[in-house]
Every structure is written in structure tokens, then in C-alpha cells.
C-alpha positions in Angstrom: 91.8 197.5 88.7 91.0 194.8 86.4 92.6 193.1 83.5 90.2 192.6 80.2 90.8 191.2 77.0 90.3 193.5 73.8 88.5 191.3 71.7 88.1 191.7 67.6 84.4 193.0 67.2 82.4 192.3 64.2 82.4 195.5 62.1 79.8 194.2 59.9 77.1 191.4 59.7 79.6 189.5 56.9 82.8 190.0 59.0 84.3 186.8 60.2 88.1 187.8 60.4 90.5 190.5 59.9 94.3 191.0 59.4 96.3 193.0 61.8 98.1 195.6 59.6 99.8 197.7 62.5 99.8 198.6 66.0 99.4 202.1 67.1 100.4 201.3 70.7 103.0 199.6 72.7 102.9 197.5 75.8 103.0 200.1 78.9 101.0 202.6 77.2 98.1 204.4 78.7 95.2 204.6 76.6 91.5 206.2 76.9 88.0 204.6 75.7 88.1 205.3 72.0 91.7 205.7 71.3 93.1 203.9 68.2 95.0 200.8 69.2 95.7 199.1 65.8 94.9 199.2 62.1 93.0 196.4 60.9 92.0 195.2 57.3 88.7 192.9 56.4 88.1 191.5 53.0 86.4 195.0 52.2 88.0 197.8 53.9 91.1 198.9 56.2 89.9 200.5 59.6 91.1 201.7 63.0 90.4 199.5 66.1 89.5 201.6 69.0 89.9 200.8 72.8 86.7 199.9 74.6 88.5 200.5 77.8 90.7 203.4 79.5 93.9 201.5 81.0 97.3 200.5 80.6 98.2 198.0 77.7 99.9 194.8 79.2 100.1 192.5 76.3 99.7 192.6 72.4 98.1 189.0 71.9 98.4 189.4 68.0 101.0 190.4 65.7 101.3 192.5 62.4 100.3 190.4 59.8 98.4 187.9 61.8 94.6 187.0 60.9 92.5 187.2 63.7 89.0 185.8 64.1 86.0 187.9 65.3 85.8 187.5 69.1 89.4 186.7 69.7 91.3 188.9 72.0 94.1 191.0 70.1 95.2 192.7 73.3 95.1 192.7 76.8 94.6 195.9 79.3 94.5 196.7 82.9 91.7 199.1 83.3 91.3 201.9 85.7 87.7 200.9 86.7 87.1 197.8 89.0 85.4 194.8 87.2 81.7 194.8 87.5 82.1 191.3 89.5 84.9 192.5 91.5 87.0 189.3 93.0 84.3 186.6 92.6 86.3 184.5 90.4 89.9 185.2 92.0 
């Protein structure tokens, strides 16, 4: 098991930030890769943010109404897969 941050990806070349509109998951929820985690709003469109991992949500870092910069974490997940680097940095 590995802990991973779920980062806000750039959905377009011009996107630099987004507002978190609403969470669709809670701490303790099990999710699969591709499940919708939250709804975000950019200056152009509202869209769903999907999980890049399967696992259990262990922390919601951003709150509804927060502005999040591209590359910043929105949540933390404990994945079902081992980290590629294992415990090298533990």
C-alpha cells in the first residue's frame, strides 16, 4: 500500500487554477481509477475530476469553494498497489 496525493491536473494549456465546487467522495470511501472525486470549475467550464488511482480516500486537502492551482494536491489516497519505489524513502 502506498499513499499518493491526487493533484489538480491541467485540463487545458491555458488552465492555471480551478475552484473546487463539490466533493463526490468522503474520507474512508473506496474508489476505483476513473471514479469521479469532485466537481471543479475553471474560467471556461465546470467538469468532474476523476481519480488517477484505486484505493481509499484518507484526506480531503482542499475544501469546497477553494481555488486550487494546477499541480497542487486536492486529496490523499492510500492506493491498492505498492509504490513503484517501494520503501526506498521511508
